[in-house]
C-alpha positions as CSV (number, residue, x, y, z in Angstrom):
1,M,-23.0,-13.1,6.9
2,A,-23.0,-11.5,10.4
3,S,-22.8,-7.6,10.6
4,S,-19.5,-6.1,11.6
5,F,-21.3,-3.3,13.2
6,P,-23.4,-3.3,16.4
7,A,-26.7,-4.3,16.5
8,V,-29.0,-1.1,17.6
9,P,-30.7,-1.5,20.9
10,P,-34.4,-0.9,21.2
11,R,-35.9,2.8,21.2
12,G,-34.5,4.4,24.8
13,V,-33.0,1.4,26.2
14,A,-29.5,2.2,28.0
15,R,-26.7,0.7,27.7
16,P,-23.0,0.6,29.5
17,V,-20.0,1.4,27.5
18,Q,-16.9,0.1,28.1
19,G,-13.6,2.0,27.8
20,S,-13.0,5.4,28.5
21,V,-16.6,6.8,28.7
22,D,-18.2,5.9,31.9
23,A,-21.8,7.6,31.2
24,P,-24.6,5.1,29.8
25,L,-25.4,5.3,26.4
26,T,-28.8,5.7,25.6
27,W,-30.0,5.0,21.9
28,A,-32.6,6.6,19.9
29,N,-33.2,4.7,17.0
30,G,-29.8,4.3,16.2
31,L,-29.3,7.5,15.1
32,E,-27.8,9.3,18.4
33,T,-26.5,8.4,21.8
34,G,-27.8,9.9,25.2
35,I,-24.2,11.3,26.1
36,G,-24.1,13.4,22.6
37,I,-22.0,10.7,20.5
38,P,-23.5,10.5,16.7
39,E,-24.2,7.8,14.7
40,H,-24.3,8.6,11.0
41,H,-25.8,6.8,8.5
42,D,-24.2,7.6,4.9
43,G,-27.6,7.3,3.0
44,A,-26.6,4.5,0.7
45,G,-28.6,2.4,2.8
46,E,-26.0,0.3,3.6
47,H,-22.9,2.0,5.7
48,W,-23.0,3.3,9.3
49,R,-20.6,5.4,10.5
50,T,-19.6,5.0,14.3
51,P,-17.2,5.5,17.3
52,V,-14.8,2.3,16.7
53,A,-15.8,-0.9,18.2
54,P,-13.5,-4.2,18.2
55,A,-15.2,-7.2,16.9
56,D,-16.3,-10.4,19.0
57,N,-15.2,-13.5,17.6
58,D,-18.8,-14.1,15.7
59,G,-17.6,-10.9,13.8
60,Q,-20.2,-8.8,15.9
61,A,-19.0,-5.5,17.1
62,R,-19.1,-4.5,21.2
63,D,-20.3,-1.1,22.2
64,F,-16.8,0.3,22.9
65,C,-15.6,4.1,22.6
66,V,-11.9,3.9,21.7
67,T,-10.0,7.4,22.7
68,V,-7.3,8.7,20.4
69,A,-4.7,11.4,20.7
70,A,-6.2,14.8,19.1
71,A,-5.8,18.4,19.6
72,L,-7.2,21.5,18.8
73,P,-6.7,23.1,15.4
74,G,-4.5,25.8,15.3
75,D,-0.8,27.2,14.7
76,D,0.5,24.2,16.5
77,D,-1.5,21.6,15.7
78,P,0.2,18.3,15.6
79,L,-2.4,16.6,13.6
80,T,-1.1,19.1,10.5
81,D,2.5,17.8,10.8
82,R,4.0,15.0,8.7
83,P,5.9,12.2,10.4
84,M,9.2,12.6,10.3
85,S,11.7,10.9,7.0
86,A,14.2,8.4,7.9
87,P,17.4,9.3,6.3
88,V,18.0,8.3,2.9
89,P,20.4,4.9,2.8
90,E,23.9,5.9,1.4
91,P,23.9,3.4,-1.6
92,V,20.1,5.6,-2.5
93,E,21.4,8.7,-2.4
94,A,24.7,8.0,-4.1
95,F,23.0,6.5,-7.1
96,A,20.5,9.6,-7.1
97,E,23.2,11.7,-7.5
98,Q,24.5,9.9,-10.4
99,L,21.1,10.3,-11.9
100,R,21.3,14.0,-11.1
101,E,24.5,14.2,-12.8
102,L,23.3,12.6,-15.9
103,R,20.6,14.9,-15.8
104,L,22.4,17.7,-15.6
105,R,25.0,16.8,-18.6
106,C,21.8,16.8,-21.2
107,F,20.9,20.1,-20.1
108,E,18.7,19.2,-17.2
109,P,15.4,18.4,-18.9
110,T,12.0,18.7,-16.4
111,E,10.5,16.0,-14.6
112,A,7.2,16.5,-16.8
113,S,9.5,16.1,-20.0
114,L,11.6,12.8,-18.6
115,A,8.3,11.2,-17.4
116,L,6.4,11.9,-20.5
117,Q,9.4,9.8,-22.4
118,M,9.6,7.1,-20.0
119,K,5.7,6.4,-20.0
120,C,5.4,6.8,-16.2
121,G,4.2,9.7,-13.5
122,R,6.3,12.5,-12.6
123,S,6.5,11.4,-9.1
124,S,8.6,8.6,-10.2
125,V,11.0,10.8,-11.8
126,S,11.0,12.9,-9.0
127,A,11.4,10.1,-6.1
128,M,14.4,8.5,-7.8
129,L,16.4,12.0,-8.6
130,N,15.8,13.1,-4.9
131,G,16.8,9.5,-3.5
132,R,13.1,8.8,-2.0
133,R,13.1,5.7,-3.6
134,F,15.5,3.2,-5.4
135,P,14.3,2.9,-8.6
136,S,14.0,-0.5,-10.6
137,W,15.9,-1.3,-13.6
138,E,13.2,-0.8,-16.0
139,L,12.4,2.8,-14.8
140,T,16.3,3.5,-14.5
141,S,16.8,2.3,-17.9
142,A,13.8,4.3,-19.2
143,F,15.4,7.5,-17.4
144,V,19.1,7.0,-18.8
145,A,17.6,6.7,-22.4
146,A,15.3,9.8,-21.8
147,C,18.9,11.4,-20.9
148,G,20.4,10.1,-24.2
149,A,22.8,7.7,-22.7
150,E,23.3,4.2,-23.4
151,P,21.2,1.8,-20.8
152,A,23.5,-0.9,-21.0
153,D,26.2,1.4,-19.8
154,W,24.6,1.8,-16.4
155,L,23.4,-1.9,-15.8
156,D,26.3,-2.6,-13.5
157,R,26.1,0.5,-11.4
158,W,22.4,-0.1,-10.9
159,R,23.8,-3.7,-9.8
160,D,26.3,-2.5,-7.5
161,A,23.9,0.1,-5.8
162,K,21.4,-2.5,-5.7
163,R,23.7,-5.0,-3.8
164,R,24.8,-2.7,-1.5
165,L,21.4,-1.8,-0.6
166,D,20.3,-5.3,0.2
167,A,23.4,-5.7,2.3
168,L,22.5,-2.6,4.2
169,R,19.0,-3.9,4.5
170,R,20.2,-7.4,5.7
171,G,22.4,-6.0,8.4
172,P,25.8,-7.0,9.0
173,A,24.6,-10.8,10.7
174,G,22.8,-11.2,7.3
175,Q,19.4,-11.0,8.9
176,A,17.0,-8.4,7.8
177,G,17.8,-5.0,9.6
178,A,15.4,-3.7,12.2
179,A,13.3,-0.9,10.7
180,R,14.1,2.7,11.7
181,P,11.2,4.0,13.9
182,V,9.1,6.9,12.2
183,A,8.4,9.9,14.6
184,L,4.7,10.2,15.0
185,P,2.9,13.2,16.1
186,D,2.9,14.0,19.6
187,A,-1.0,14.7,20.8
188,G,-2.8,15.5,23.9
189,G,-6.5,15.5,24.6
190,D,-9.3,12.7,23.8
191,A,-11.2,12.6,20.5
192,L,-13.3,9.7,19.3
193,L,-12.4,8.1,16.1
194,A,-15.1,7.2,13.7
195,A,-14.9,4.1,11.5
196,T,-17.1,2.9,8.6
197,W,-18.2,-0.5,8.7
198,Y,-18.4,-2.8,5.7
199,R,-20.7,-6.3,6.2
200,S,-19.6,-7.9,3.2
201,N,-17.1,-8.4,0.5
202,P,-19.0,-6.0,-2.4
203,E,-19.5,-3.5,0.4
204,F,-15.6,-3.5,1.2
205,Y,-14.8,-3.3,-2.5
206,T,-16.8,-1.0,-3.8
207,A,-16.0,1.6,-1.2
208,A,-12.5,0.9,-1.2
209,A,-12.4,1.3,-4.8
210,R,-14.2,4.2,-5.3
211,C,-11.2,5.6,-2.6
212,V,-8.5,4.3,-5.1
213,R,-10.4,6.2,-8.1
214,S,-10.1,9.3,-6.2
215,A,-6.7,9.1,-5.0
216,R,-4.0,12.0,-5.6
217,S,-0.5,10.3,-5.3
218,E,-0.2,7.1,-3.0
219,I,-1.5,3.7,-2.6
220,R,-0.3,1.3,-0.6
221,V,-1.8,-2.3,-0.5
222,T,-1.3,-5.9,0.5
223,Y,-2.5,-9.0,-0.5
224,T,-1.7,-11.9,2.1
225,R,-4.7,-14.6,1.8
226,R,-4.5,-18.6,0.9
227,Y,-6.2,-18.2,-2.4
228,P,-5.1,-16.0,-5.5
229,P,-7.5,-13.5,-6.4
230,D,-8.9,-15.3,-9.5
231,Q,-10.2,-18.1,-7.4
232,Y,-13.2,-16.2,-5.5
233,T,-13.2,-13.0,-7.3
234,T,-16.6,-11.2,-7.3
235,K,-17.2,-8.3,-9.5
236,A,-16.7,-5.7,-6.9
237,S,-13.2,-7.5,-5.9
238,A,-12.2,-7.4,-9.9
239,D,-12.9,-3.7,-10.2
240,Y,-10.9,-3.0,-7.4
241,F,-7.6,-4.8,-8.6
242,A,-8.7,-3.2,-12.3
243,D,-8.8,0.1,-10.5
244,I,-5.3,0.3,-8.6
245,L,-3.6,-0.9,-12.0
246,S,-5.5,1.7,-14.1
247,W,-5.1,4.3,-11.7
248,A,-1.0,3.9,-11.7
249,R,-1.1,3.7,-15.9
250,E,-3.0,6.8,-16.4
251,D,-1.0,9.4,-17.8
252,T,-1.0,12.3,-15.7
253,E,1.2,15.6,-14.1
254,D,0.1,13.7,-10.6
255,Q,2.6,12.4,-8.4
256,R,1.6,8.7,-8.5
257,S,3.0,5.5,-6.6
258,V,1.4,2.2,-6.6
259,R,3.2,-0.3,-3.7
260,R,1.7,-3.9,-2.8
261,I,3.1,-6.4,-0.6
262,I,1.9,-9.8,-2.0
263,G,1.8,-12.6,0.5
264,V,2.7,-15.9,-1.0
265,P,1.9,-19.0,1.1
266,E,4.6,-21.3,2.0
267,T,4.5,-24.9,3.5
268,D,8.1,-26.3,4.3
269,G,9.3,-23.6,1.9
270,V,7.6,-24.3,-0.9
271,P,5.3,-22.1,-2.5
272,D,1.6,-22.4,-2.9
273,R,1.1,-23.8,-6.7
274,D,-2.2,-21.5,-7.2
275,V,-0.6,-18.5,-5.6
276,L,2.3,-18.7,-7.5
277,G,1.0,-18.9,-11.0
278,W,-1.2,-15.8,-10.0
279,A,1.8,-13.9,-9.0
280,R,3.6,-14.8,-12.3
281,R,0.7,-13.8,-14.3
282,H,0.4,-10.4,-12.1
283,R,4.3,-9.9,-13.2
284,E,3.5,-10.5,-16.6
285,E,0.3,-7.6,-16.4
286,T,2.0,-4.9,-14.5
287,G,5.9,-5.0,-15.7
288,H,5.6,-2.6,-17.8
289,I,3.7,0.1,-15.5
290,L,6.6,2.0,-14.2
291,N,4.1,3.7,-11.2
292,Y,3.8,0.2,-9.9
293,E,5.7,-2.2,-7.4
294,A,5.3,-5.2,-5.9
295,S,7.0,-7.2,-3.1
296,V,6.7,-10.4,-1.9
297,L,6.3,-11.6,1.5
298,R,6.7,-15.2,2.5
299,W,3.1,-16.4,4.3
300,T,3.9,-19.5,6.5
301,A,1.1,-19.1,9.0
302,A,-2.0,-21.4,7.9
303,A,-4.6,-18.4,7.8
304,D,-5.1,-15.1,6.0
305,G,-3.3,-12.2,6.9
306,L,-4.7,-8.3,8.0
307,N,-4.3,-7.0,4.9
308,M,-5.1,-3.0,4.4
309,A,-5.1,-0.6,2.0
310,L,-3.5,3.1,2.5
311,I,-5.0,5.6,0.4
312,D,-2.5,8.9,0.1
313,D,-2.1,10.0,3.7
314,S,-5.1,10.0,5.6
315,T,-7.5,6.9,4.5
316,V,-6.9,3.5,6.1
317,F,-9.0,0.2,5.0
318,L,-8.7,-2.7,6.6
319,A,-10.0,-6.1,5.5
320,F,-10.8,-9.6,7.7
321,S,-11.2,-12.7,5.9
322,G,-10.9,-16.1,6.6
323,G,-13.7,-19.3,6.3
324,A,-15.4,-19.3,3.2
325,R,-13.3,-18.0,0.1
326,Q,-15.7,-15.4,-0.2
327,K,-16.2,-13.9,3.0
328,L,-14.8,-10.8,3.9
329,N,-15.7,-7.5,6.1
330,G,-13.9,-4.8,7.5
331,F,-13.9,-0.9,8.0
332,S,-12.0,2.2,6.9
333,V,-10.7,5.4,8.8
334,Q,-10.0,8.6,8.0
335,D,-7.7,10.4,10.1
336,T,-3.9,11.6,9.5
337,T,-2.6,10.1,12.8
338,Y,-4.1,6.8,12.7
339,M,-3.0,6.4,9.1
340,S,0.6,7.1,10.3
341,Y,0.8,4.3,12.6
342,F,-0.2,1.6,9.7
343,A,2.3,3.8,7.3
344,A,5.2,3.1,9.3
345,Y,3.9,-0.4,9.8
346,F,4.0,-0.9,5.9
347,E,7.6,0.3,5.6
348,Q,8.6,-2.2,8.4
349,L,7.4,-4.7,6.0
350,W,8.6,-3.2,2.6
351,T,12.1,-2.8,3.6
352,P,13.3,-6.3,3.5
353,L,11.0,-8.0,1.0
354,Q,12.4,-9.2,-2.8
355,P,10.7,-7.6,-5.7
356,L,8.1,-9.8,-7.2
357,G,10.4,-10.3,-10.2
358,V,13.7,-11.1,-8.0
359,Y,11.2,-13.4,-6.2
360,L,9.9,-15.3,-9.2
361,D,13.1,-15.5,-11.0
362,A,14.4,-17.2,-7.4
363,V,11.8,-19.7,-6.8
364,G,11.6,-20.7,-10.8
365,R,15.4,-22.3,-10.9
């Protein structure tokens, strides 16, 4: 398999660097450059950290230094600011207000005690009460029961809020509304953005799984491929999928949330049979995990999508696949500004999508 990071020239050979750096790049056994840009080996014998380099069509990365916005740390450091949140949609805020009223009527139990009764993370309770996320019916039902009320009495309220939210997402013409842009940090200056490159399926998934296991509060992932995971699973990729679900299931006081976008390939409006079958099994496996949500992207391209894993607010994994089913490589970047661009893109994708259960019920008819 072709390596996804630049080949190291012989010792002492100078090569020009394309992009924003004009000085020649002198390599010394691949460890440092003549212009003071270090390459760092992580000690594991497999991964190298290098200035980001876009790949040629053959998978080989070119010598290319990318500049990104950065600033010196300080009281006004823009990189420490979080992107501005978009306004909460009215149906979500109104439903959250009803839930807060119910909680108040039962003497306002703590979020932790509610989460314990609901068998979910405290973050899920906090998100639904503060309008940060519209809860599924399963989560709503569990909350209502934990507050000593009858879930059946709340089904119509939940359906009404869900209908109004779906209508708002579609827009007045019945089309998916444009996502509100997210304000990004305005930073000045130039800095090199370092990436860790993974040359194979096992390398990529091993690193991603390790990051998943150490996540603090939020995981956002996509899966858009022409084949379901169980048709080409390596042990590393199987561990990665299992670790995400284990992390979501874990009984902890940490605020936790997992959202996955599943791309289901379609031809002339007909879903791929194998991926659809896997999606049904996945719903059965995850339906009881209240910290886990999945939505469906109808995928009509005759190629895999660019898949990503966004861990907390700083780490981005990007995977590139295609050709042979087992072929996959990619890279990861730890940078809050870089993450903010992909987080905004994920939210644009997520907003108009159907939840997995709703999609499967629709195609099952």
